[in-house]
PDB file of N, CA, C and O in Angstrom:
ATOM      1  N   MET A   1     158.164  67.675  59.646  1.00  0.00           N
ATOM      2  CA  MET A   1     158.176  67.255  58.257  1.00  0.00           C
ATOM      3  C   MET A   1     158.396  65.742  58.181  1.00  0.00           C
ATOM      4  O   MET A   1     159.143  65.160  58.966  1.00  0.00           O
ATOM      5  N   ALA A   2     157.718  65.128  57.204  1.00  0.00           N
ATOM      6  CA  ALA A   2     157.852  63.692  56.992  1.00  0.00           C
ATOM      7  C   ALA A   2     158.098  63.434  55.511  1.00  0.00           C
ATOM      8  O   ALA A   2     157.522  64.096  54.648  1.00  0.00           O
ATOM      9  N   ASN A   3     158.947  62.479  55.236  1.00  0.00           N
ATOM     10  CA  ASN A   3     159.270  62.124  53.859  1.00  0.00           C
ATOM     11  C   ASN A   3     158.694  60.764  53.502  1.00  0.00           C
ATOM     12  O   ASN A   3     158.757  59.820  54.290  1.00  0.00           O
ATOM     13  N   ILE A   4     158.137  60.677  52.316  1.00  0.00           N
ATOM     14  CA  ILE A   4     157.639  59.436  51.745  1.00  0.00           C
ATOM     15  C   ILE A   4     158.121  59.406  50.300  1.00  0.00           C
ATOM     16  O   ILE A   4     158.082  60.424  49.609  1.00  0.00           O
ATOM     17  N   THR A   5     158.570  58.252  49.844  1.00  0.00           N
ATOM     18  CA  THR A   5     158.966  58.108  48.452  1.00  0.00           C
ATOM     19  C   THR A   5     157.765  57.598  47.666  1.00  0.00           C
ATOM     20  O   THR A   5     157.204  56.547  47.977  1.00  0.00           O
ATOM     21  N   VAL A   6     157.378  58.358  46.643  1.00  0.00           N
ATOM     22  CA  VAL A   6     156.229  58.010  45.806  1.00  0.00           C
ATOM     23  C   VAL A   6     156.691  57.932  44.357  1.00  0.00           C
ATOM     24  O   VAL A   6     157.166  58.917  43.792  1.00  0.00           O
ATOM     25  N   ASN A   7     156.549  56.755  43.765  1.00  0.00           N
ATOM     26  CA  ASN A   7     156.955  56.518  42.373  1.00  0.00           C
ATOM     27  C   ASN A   7     158.381  57.010  42.100  1.00  0.00           C
ATOM     28  O   ASN A   7     158.661  57.626  41.072  1.00  0.00           O
ATOM     29  N   GLY A   8     159.265  56.720  43.049  1.00  0.00           N
ATOM     30  CA  GLY A   8     160.676  57.037  42.879  1.00  0.00           C
ATOM     31  C   GLY A   8     161.100  58.438  43.260  1.00  0.00           C
ATOM     32  O   GLY A   8     162.293  58.742  43.251  1.00  0.00           O
ATOM     33  N   SER A   9     160.139  59.311  43.600  1.00  0.00           N
ATOM     34  CA  SER A   9     160.465  60.681  43.991  1.00  0.00           C
ATOM     35  C   SER A   9     160.149  60.889  45.468  1.00  0.00           C
ATOM     36  O   SER A   9     159.082  60.511  45.951  1.00  0.00           O
ATOM     37  N   GLN A  10     161.089  61.492  46.166  1.00  0.00           N
ATOM     38  CA  GLN A  10     160.845  61.754  47.581  1.00  0.00           C
ATOM     39  C   GLN A  10     159.921  62.961  47.723  1.00  0.00           C
ATOM     40  O   GLN A  10     160.162  64.018  47.140  1.00  0.00           O
ATOM     41  N   ARG A  11     158.857  62.782  48.508  1.00  0.00           N
ATOM     42  CA  ARG A  11     157.885  63.847  48.772  1.00  0.00           C
ATOM     43  C   ARG A  11     157.970  64.220  50.238  1.00  0.00           C
ATOM     44  O   ARG A  11     158.096  63.354  51.104  1.00  0.00           O
ATOM     45  N   GLU A  12     157.901  65.508  50.510  1.00  0.00           N
ATOM     46  CA  GLU A  12     157.949  66.001  51.876  1.00  0.00           C
ATOM     47  C   GLU A  12     156.580  66.538  52.259  1.00  0.00           C
ATOM     48  O   GLU A  12     155.989  67.331  51.526  1.00  0.00           O
ATOM     49  N   PHE A  13     156.078  66.106  53.404  1.00  0.00           N
ATOM     50  CA  PHE A  13     154.767  66.524  53.894  1.00  0.00           C
ATOM     51  C   PHE A  13     154.931  67.191  55.250  1.00  0.00           C
ATOM     52  O   PHE A  13     155.622  66.674  56.127  1.00  0.00           O
ATOM     53  N   GLU A  14     154.283  68.355  55.418  1.00  0.00           N
ATOM     54  CA  GLU A  14     154.280  68.990  56.730  1.00  0.00           C
ATOM     55  C   GLU A  14     153.508  68.142  57.718  1.00  0.00           C
ATOM     56  O   GLU A  14     153.930  67.950  58.858  1.00  0.00           O
ATOM     57  N   VAL A  15     152.356  67.628  57.262  1.00  0.00           N
ATOM     58  CA  VAL A  15     151.547  66.723  58.072  1.00  0.00           C
ATOM     59  C   VAL A  15     151.485  65.396  57.334  1.00  0.00           C
ATOM     60  O   VAL A  15     151.007  65.335  56.201  1.00  0.00           O
ATOM     61  N   LEU A  16     151.958  64.346  57.962  1.00  0.00           N
ATOM     62  CA  LEU A  16     152.011  63.037  57.324  1.00  0.00           C
ATOM     63  C   LEU A  16     150.605  62.487  57.105  1.00  0.00           C
ATOM     64  O   LEU A  16     149.837  62.387  58.062  1.00  0.00           O
ATOM     65  N   PRO A  17     150.244  62.126  55.869  1.00  0.00           N
ATOM     66  CA  PRO A  17     148.962  61.454  55.651  1.00  0.00           C
ATOM     67  C   PRO A  17     148.950  60.146  56.436  1.00  0.00           C
ATOM     68  O   PRO A  17     149.954  59.433  56.451  1.00  0.00           O
ATOM     69  N   THR A  18     147.846  59.819  57.083  1.00  0.00           N
ATOM     70  CA  THR A  18     147.805  58.671  57.987  1.00  0.00           C
ATOM     71  C   THR A  18     147.489  57.350  57.290  1.00  0.00           C
ATOM     72  O   THR A  18     147.809  56.282  57.813  1.00  0.00           O
ATOM     73  N   THR A  19     146.869  57.414  56.120  1.00  0.00           N
ATOM     74  CA  THR A  19     146.513  56.197  55.387  1.00  0.00           C
ATOM     75  C   THR A  19     146.844  56.378  53.908  1.00  0.00           C
ATOM     76  O   THR A  19     147.151  57.481  53.455  1.00  0.00           O
ATOM     77  N   ILE A  20     146.776  55.282  53.174  1.00  0.00           N
ATOM     78  CA  ILE A  20     146.964  55.380  51.722  1.00  0.00           C
ATOM     79  C   ILE A  20     145.897  56.295  51.129  1.00  0.00           C
ATOM     80  O   ILE A  20     146.194  57.113  50.259  1.00  0.00           O
ATOM     81  N   GLU A  21     144.650  56.158  51.598  1.00  0.00           N
ATOM     82  CA  GLU A  21     143.579  57.023  51.092  1.00  0.00           C
ATOM     83  C   GLU A  21     143.902  58.504  51.326  1.00  0.00           C
ATOM     84  O   GLU A  21     143.706  59.325  50.430  1.00  0.00           O
ATOM     85  N   ALA A  22     144.386  58.845  52.504  1.00  0.00           N
ATOM     86  CA  ALA A  22     144.737  60.240  52.812  1.00  0.00           C
ATOM     87  C   ALA A  22     145.899  60.714  51.944  1.00  0.00           C
ATOM     88  O   ALA A  22     145.934  61.872  51.530  1.00  0.00           O
ATOM     89  N   LEU A  23     146.844  59.825  51.670  1.00  0.00           N
ATOM     90  CA  LEU A  23     147.969  60.183  50.797  1.00  0.00           C
ATOM     91  C   LEU A  23     147.475  60.473  49.385  1.00  0.00           C
ATOM     92  O   LEU A  23     147.880  61.461  48.774  1.00  0.00           O
ATOM     93  N   LEU A  24     146.596  59.610  48.864  1.00  0.00           N
ATOM     94  CA  LEU A  24     146.061  59.831  47.519  1.00  0.00           C
ATOM     95  C   LEU A  24     145.300  61.147  47.449  1.00  0.00           C
ATOM     96  O   LEU A  24     145.393  61.866  46.454  1.00  0.00           O
ATOM     97  N   THR A  25     144.550  61.466  48.497  1.00  0.00           N
ATOM     98  CA  THR A  25     143.831  62.745  48.555  1.00  0.00           C
ATOM     99  C   THR A  25     144.819  63.902  48.546  1.00  0.00           C
ATOM    100  O   THR A  25     144.612  64.884  47.834  1.00  0.00           O
ATOM    101  N   ALA A  26     145.888  63.800  49.324  1.00  0.00           N
ATOM    102  CA  ALA A  26     146.907  64.860  49.376  1.00  0.00           C
ATOM    103  C   ALA A  26     147.583  65.047  48.023  1.00  0.00           C
ATOM    104  O   ALA A  26     148.038  66.143  47.696  1.00  0.00           O
ATOM    105  N   LEU A  27     147.647  63.975  47.241  1.00  0.00           N
ATOM    106  CA  LEU A  27     148.262  64.045  45.911  1.00  0.00           C
ATOM    107  C   LEU A  27     147.240  64.341  44.818  1.00  0.00           C
ATOM    108  O   LEU A  27     147.575  64.316  43.634  1.00  0.00           O
ATOM    109  N   ASN A  28     145.997  64.619  45.206  1.00  0.00           N
ATOM    110  CA  ASN A  28     144.900  64.901  44.267  1.00  0.00           C
ATOM    111  C   ASN A  28     144.657  63.751  43.296  1.00  0.00           C
ATOM    112  O   ASN A  28     144.425  63.974  42.107  1.00  0.00           O
ATOM    113  N   LEU A  29     144.710  62.525  43.803  1.00  0.00           N
ATOM    114  CA  LEU A  29     144.472  61.344  42.990  1.00  0.00           C
ATOM    115  C   LEU A  29     143.196  60.646  43.449  1.00  0.00           C
ATOM    116  O   LEU A  29     142.957  60.497  44.648  1.00  0.00           O
ATOM    117  N   SER A  30     142.394  60.227  42.504  1.00  0.00           N
ATOM    118  CA  SER A  30     141.215  59.422  42.809  1.00  0.00           C
ATOM    119  C   SER A  30     141.668  57.971  42.976  1.00  0.00           C
ATOM    120  O   SER A  30     142.486  57.498  42.187  1.00  0.00           O
ATOM    121  N   PRO A  31     141.166  57.261  43.969  1.00  0.00           N
ATOM    122  CA  PRO A  31     141.575  55.872  44.163  1.00  0.00           C
ATOM    123  C   PRO A  31     141.036  54.904  43.112  1.00  0.00           C
ATOM    124  O   PRO A  31     141.484  53.760  43.028  1.00  0.00           O
ATOM    125  N   LYS A  32     140.075  55.365  42.313  1.00  0.00           N
ATOM    126  CA  LYS A  32     139.434  54.501  41.316  1.00  0.00           C
ATOM    127  C   LYS A  32     140.469  53.965  40.330  1.00  0.00           C
ATOM    128  O   LYS A  32     141.172  54.738  39.680  1.00  0.00           O
ATOM    129  N   GLY A  33     140.559  52.663  40.222  1.00  0.00           N
ATOM    130  CA  GLY A  33     141.458  52.038  39.251  1.00  0.00           C
ATOM    131  C   GLY A  33     142.921  52.023  39.647  1.00  0.00           C
ATOM    132  O   GLY A  33     143.779  51.708  38.822  1.00  0.00           O
ATOM    133  N   LEU A  34     143.227  52.362  40.906  1.00  0.00           N
ATOM    134  CA  LEU A  34     144.623  52.382  41.338  1.00  0.00           C
ATOM    135  C   LEU A  34     144.982  51.133  42.126  1.00  0.00           C
ATOM    136  O   LEU A  34     144.136  50.533  42.789  1.00  0.00           O
ATOM    137  N   ILE A  35     146.224  50.761  42.043  1.00  0.00           N
ATOM    138  CA  ILE A  35     146.844  49.742  42.889  1.00  0.00           C
ATOM    139  C   ILE A  35     148.049  50.434  43.516  1.00  0.00           C
ATOM    140  O   ILE A  35     148.763  51.174  42.839  1.00  0.00           O
ATOM    141  N   VAL A  36     148.276  50.198  44.799  1.00  0.00           N
ATOM    142  CA  VAL A  36     149.408  50.818  45.476  1.00  0.00           C
ATOM    143  C   VAL A  36     150.305  49.725  46.056  1.00  0.00           C
ATOM    144  O   VAL A  36     149.845  48.826  46.760  1.00  0.00           O
ATOM    145  N   GLU A  37     151.578  49.827  45.745  1.00  0.00           N
ATOM    146  CA  GLU A  37     152.573  48.955  46.363  1.00  0.00           C
ATOM    147  C   GLU A  37     153.236  49.765  47.466  1.00  0.00           C
ATOM    148  O   GLU A  37     153.797  50.831  47.215  1.00  0.00           O
ATOM    149  N   LYS A  38     153.168  49.254  48.684  1.00  0.00           N
ATOM    150  CA  LYS A  38     153.773  49.941  49.830  1.00  0.00           C
ATOM    151  C   LYS A  38     154.838  49.026  50.423  1.00  0.00           C
ATOM    152  O   LYS A  38     154.532  47.957  50.949  1.00  0.00           O
ATOM    153  N   ASN A  39     156.073  49.455  50.331  1.00  0.00           N
ATOM    154  CA  ASN A  39     157.200  48.679  50.856  1.00  0.00           C
ATOM    155  C   ASN A  39     157.162  47.228  50.372  1.00  0.00           C
ATOM    156  O   ASN A  39     157.438  46.303  51.135  1.00  0.00           O
ATOM    157  N   GLY A  40     156.815  47.040  49.091  1.00  0.00           N
ATOM    158  CA  GLY A  40     156.824  45.718  48.489  1.00  0.00           C
ATOM    159  C   GLY A  40     155.537  44.930  48.616  1.00  0.00           C
ATOM    160  O   GLY A  40     155.443  43.831  48.071  1.00  0.00           O
ATOM    161  N   GLU A  41     154.540  45.454  49.317  1.00  0.00           N
ATOM    162  CA  GLU A  41     153.257  44.770  49.488  1.00  0.00           C
ATOM    163  C   GLU A  41     152.178  45.483  48.677  1.00  0.00           C
ATOM    164  O   GLU A  41     152.098  46.711  48.685  1.00  0.00           O
ATOM    165  N   ILE A  42     151.350  44.709  47.978  1.00  0.00           N
ATOM    166  CA  ILE A  42     150.320  45.265  47.098  1.00  0.00           C
ATOM    167  C   ILE A  42     149.019  45.498  47.859  1.00  0.00           C
ATOM    168  O   ILE A  42     148.571  44.642  48.622  1.00  0.00           O
ATOM    169  N   PHE A  43     148.415  46.676  47.640  1.00  0.00           N
ATOM    170  CA  PHE A  43     147.134  47.021  48.259  1.00  0.00           C
ATOM    171  C   PHE A  43     146.162  47.473  47.175  1.00  0.00           C
ATOM    172  O   PHE A  43     146.512  48.250  46.287  1.00  0.00           O
ATOM    173  N   ARG A  44     144.945  46.973  47.268  1.00  0.00           N
ATOM    174  CA  ARG A  44     143.878  47.368  46.349  1.00  0.00           C
ATOM    175  C   ARG A  44     143.009  48.425  47.014  1.00  0.00           C
ATOM    176  O   ARG A  44     143.137  48.687  48.210  1.00  0.00           O
ATOM    177  N   GLU A  45     142.128  49.026  46.232  1.00  0.00           N
ATOM    178  CA  GLU A  45     141.304  50.146  46.687  1.00  0.00           C
ATOM    179  C   GLU A  45     140.570  49.872  48.000  1.00  0.00           C
ATOM    180  O   GLU A  45     140.454  50.776  48.828  1.00  0.00           O
ATOM    181  N   GLY A  46     140.081  48.675  48.210  1.00  0.00           N
ATOM    182  CA  GLY A  46     139.341  48.345  49.418  1.00  0.00           C
ATOM    183  C   GLY A  46     140.150  48.466  50.705  1.00  0.00           C
ATOM    184  O   GLY A  46     139.573  48.577  51.787  1.00  0.00           O
ATOM    185  N   ALA A  47     141.468  48.446  50.605  1.00  0.00           N
ATOM    186  CA  ALA A  47     142.330  48.531  51.788  1.00  0.00           C
ATOM    187  C   ALA A  47     142.906  49.927  52.012  1.00  0.00           C
ATOM    188  O   ALA A  47     143.596  50.149  53.007  1.00  0.00           O
ATOM    189  N   PHE A  48     142.640  50.868  51.116  1.00  0.00           N
ATOM    190  CA  PHE A  48     143.266  52.190  51.213  1.00  0.00           C
ATOM    191  C   PHE A  48     142.879  52.933  52.495  1.00  0.00           C
ATOM    192  O   PHE A  48     143.707  53.635  53.074  1.00  0.00           O
ATOM    193  N   LYS A  49     141.621  52.784  52.943  1.00  0.00           N
ATOM    194  CA  LYS A  49     141.154  53.522  54.126  1.00  0.00           C
ATOM    195  C   LYS A  49     141.817  53.050  55.410  1.00  0.00           C
ATOM    196  O   LYS A  49     141.949  53.823  56.360  1.00  0.00           O
ATOM    197  N   THR A  50     142.234  51.794  55.449  1.00  0.00           N
ATOM    198  CA  THR A  50     142.736  51.226  56.704  1.00  0.00           C
ATOM    199  C   THR A  50     144.228  50.939  56.711  1.00  0.00           C
ATOM    200  O   THR A  50     144.773  50.527  57.735  1.00  0.00           O
ATOM    201  N   THR A  51     144.892  51.149  55.593  1.00  0.00           N
ATOM    202  CA  THR A  51     146.329  50.859  55.526  1.00  0.00           C
ATOM    203  C   THR A  51     147.128  52.101  55.914  1.00  0.00           C
ATOM    204  O   THR A  51     147.063  53.124  55.232  1.00  0.00           O
ATOM    205  N   PRO A  52     147.884  52.008  57.016  1.00  0.00           N
ATOM    206  CA  PRO A  52     148.626  53.185  57.478  1.00  0.00           C
ATOM    207  C   PRO A  52     149.822  53.524  56.590  1.00  0.00           C
ATOM    208  O   PRO A  52     150.382  52.661  55.913  1.00  0.00           O
ATOM    209  N   VAL A  53     150.186  54.772  56.612  1.00  0.00           N
ATOM    210  CA  VAL A  53     151.385  55.268  55.934  1.00  0.00           C
ATOM    211  C   VAL A  53     152.288  55.852  57.019  1.00  0.00           C
ATOM    212  O   VAL A  53     151.840  56.605  57.883  1.00  0.00           O
ATOM    213  N   TRP A  54     153.554  55.492  56.954  1.00  0.00           N
ATOM    214  CA  TRP A  54     154.528  55.963  57.938  1.00  0.00           C
ATOM    215  C   TRP A  54     155.631  56.745  57.224  1.00  0.00           C
ATOM    216  O   TRP A  54     155.869  56.559  56.031  1.00  0.00           O
ATOM    217  N   ALA A  55     156.291  57.611  57.964  1.00  0.00           N
ATOM    218  CA  ALA A  55     157.437  58.343  57.424  1.00  0.00           C
ATOM    219  C   ALA A  55     158.457  57.333  56.905  1.00  0.00           C
ATOM    220  O   ALA A  55     158.667  56.278  57.505  1.00  0.00           O
ATOM    221  N   GLU A  56     159.072  57.667  55.803  1.00  0.00           N
ATOM    222  CA  GLU A  56     160.102  56.863  55.138  1.00  0.00           C
ATOM    223  C   GLU A  56     159.545  55.656  54.387  1.00  0.00           C
ATOM    224  O   GLU A  56     160.328  54.840  53.899  1.00  0.00           O
ATOM    225  N   ASP A  57     158.213  55.509  54.273  1.00  0.00           N
ATOM    226  CA  ASP A  57     157.644  54.453  53.438  1.00  0.00           C
ATOM    227  C   ASP A  57     157.985  54.710  51.978  1.00  0.00           C
ATOM    228  O   ASP A  57     158.237  55.846  51.576  1.00  0.00           O
ATOM    229  N   THR A  58     157.987  53.649  51.197  1.00  0.00           N
ATOM    230  CA  THR A  58     158.179  53.739  49.753  1.00  0.00           C
ATOM    231  C   THR A  58     156.935  53.179  49.084  1.00  0.00           C
ATOM    232  O   THR A  58     156.560  52.028  49.309  1.00  0.00           O
ATOM    233  N   LEU A  59     156.295  54.007  48.254  1.00  0.00           N
ATOM    234  CA  LEU A  59     155.065  53.599  47.577  1.00  0.00           C
ATOM    235  C   LEU A  59     155.205  53.766  46.073  1.00  0.00           C
ATOM    236  O   LEU A  59     155.826  54.709  45.582  1.00  0.00           O
ATOM    237  N   GLU A  60     154.611  52.826  45.364  1.00  0.00           N
ATOM    238  CA  GLU A  60     154.468  52.917  43.913  1.00  0.00           C
ATOM    239  C   GLU A  60     152.971  52.928  43.641  1.00  0.00           C
ATOM    240  O   GLU A  60     152.251  52.037  44.091  1.00  0.00           O
ATOM    241  N   ILE A  61     152.504  53.923  42.915  1.00  0.00           N
ATOM    242  CA  ILE A  61     151.083  54.053  42.592  1.00  0.00           C
ATOM    243  C   ILE A  61     150.926  53.773  41.107  1.00  0.00           C
ATOM    244  O   ILE A  61     151.544  54.422  40.264  1.00  0.00           O
ATOM    245  N   VAL A  62     150.076  52.780  40.803  1.00  0.00           N
ATOM    246  CA  VAL A  62     149.893  52.339  39.426  1.00  0.00           C
ATOM    247  C   VAL A  62     148.422  52.461  39.064  1.00  0.00           C
ATOM    248  O   VAL A  62     147.553  52.063  39.840  1.00  0.00           O
ATOM    249  N   GLN A  63     148.140  53.011  37.885  1.00  0.00           N
ATOM    250  CA  GLN A  63     146.779  53.109  37.397  1.00  0.00           C
ATOM    251  C   GLN A  63     146.637  52.212  36.180  1.00  0.00           C
ATOM    252  O   GLN A  63     147.408  52.303  35.226  1.00  0.00           O
ATOM    253  N   PHE A  64     145.631  51.341  36.233  1.00  0.00           N
ATOM    254  CA  PHE A  64     145.368  50.462  35.101  1.00  0.00           C
ATOM    255  C   PHE A  64     144.470  51.169  34.113  1.00  0.00           C
ATOM    256  O   PHE A  64     143.518  51.855  34.488  1.00  0.00           O
ATOM    257  N   MET A  65     144.792  50.987  32.836  1.00  0.00           N
ATOM    258  CA  MET A  65     144.018  51.621  31.774  1.00  0.00           C
ATOM    259  C   MET A  65     143.684  50.568  30.732  1.00  0.00           C
ATOM    260  O   MET A  65     144.507  49.713  30.408  1.00  0.00           O
ATOM    261  N   GLY A  66     142.470  50.642  30.214  1.00  0.00           N
ATOM    262  CA  GLY A  66     142.065  49.735  29.146  1.00  0.00           C
ATOM    263  C   GLY A  66     142.343  50.374  27.798  1.00  0.00           C
ATOM    264  O   GLY A  66     142.689  51.551  27.705  1.00  0.00           O
ATOM    265  N   GLY A  67     142.187  49.591  26.786  1.00  0.00           N
ATOM    266  CA  GLY A  67     142.352  50.138  25.449  1.00  0.00           C
ATOM    267  C   GLY A  67     143.095  49.178  24.551  1.00  0.00           C
ATOM    268  O   GLY A  67     143.360  48.035  24.922  1.00  0.00           O
ATOM    269  N   GLY A  68     143.419  49.643  23.393  1.00  0.00           N
ATOM    270  CA  GLY A  68     144.113  48.811  22.422  1.00  0.00           C
ATOM    271  C   GLY A  68     143.128  48.180  21.468  1.00  0.00           C
ATOM    272  O   GLY A  68     141.926  48.439  21.524  1.00  0.00           O
ATOM    273  N   THR A  69     143.650  47.358  20.603  1.00  0.00           N
ATOM    274  CA  THR A  69     142.812  46.668  19.632  1.00  0.00           C
ATOM    275  C   THR A  69     142.932  45.162  19.863  1.00  0.00           C
ATOM    276  O   THR A  69     143.852  44.694  20.534  1.00  0.00           O
ATOM    277  N   ALA A  70     142.002  44.426  19.303  1.00  0.00           N
ATOM    278  CA  ALA A  70     141.996  42.972  19.469  1.00  0.00           C
ATOM    279  C   ALA A  70     143.295  42.350  18.977  1.00  0.00           C
ATOM    280  O   ALA A  70     143.774  41.387  19.576  1.00  0.00           O
ATOM    281  N   LYS A  71     143.876  42.870  17.907  1.00  0.00           N
ATOM    282  CA  LYS A  71     145.099  42.249  17.377  1.00  0.00           C
ATOM    283  C   LYS A  71     146.292  42.458  18.306  1.00  0.00           C
ATOM    284  O   LYS A  71     147.280  41.730  18.205  1.00  0.00           O
ATOM    285  N   ASN A  72     146.222  43.449  19.217  1.00  0.00           N
ATOM    286  CA  ASN A  72     147.320  43.694  20.154  1.00  0.00           C
ATOM    287  C   ASN A  72     147.192  42.901  21.440  1.00  0.00           C
ATOM    288  O   ASN A  72     148.103  42.937  22.267  1.00  0.00           O
ATOM    289  N   ARG A  73     146.097  42.188  21.636  1.00  0.00           N
ATOM    290  CA  ARG A  73     145.870  41.447  22.870  1.00  0.00           C
ATOM    291  C   ARG A  73     146.630  40.124  22.842  1.00  0.00           C
ATOM    292  O   ARG A  73     146.792  39.501  21.793  1.00  0.00           O
ATOM    293  N   LEU A  74     147.085  39.717  24.012  1.00  0.00           N
ATOM    294  CA  LEU A  74     147.746  38.417  24.135  1.00  0.00           C
ATOM    295  C   LEU A  74     146.712  37.317  24.051  1.00  0.00           C
ATOM    296  O   LEU A  74     145.572  37.487  24.484  1.00  0.00           O
ATOM    297  N   LYS A  75     147.109  36.202  23.498  1.00  0.00           N
ATOM    298  CA  LYS A  75     146.203  35.050  23.406  1.00  0.00           C
ATOM    299  C   LYS A  75     146.610  34.005  24.396  1.00  0.00           C
ATOM    300  O   LYS A  75     145.976  32.954  24.480  1.00  0.00           O
TER     301      LYS A  75
END
């Protein structure tokens, strides 16, 4: 068993996902529009296939969403 902290919750995996991409697949998440912070370092979608995941890593997964109205946008 291997533990990884994802968005503040500890997750236990029988088989440790080897990359960020494999972790997202195990969590049923599409990589489209995601940014992943791994142990304080930011990774974009292009790096998910080659970035390793190790036991005891801490990851934050963030999805960007568009929307709102023009009056709510910063100038």
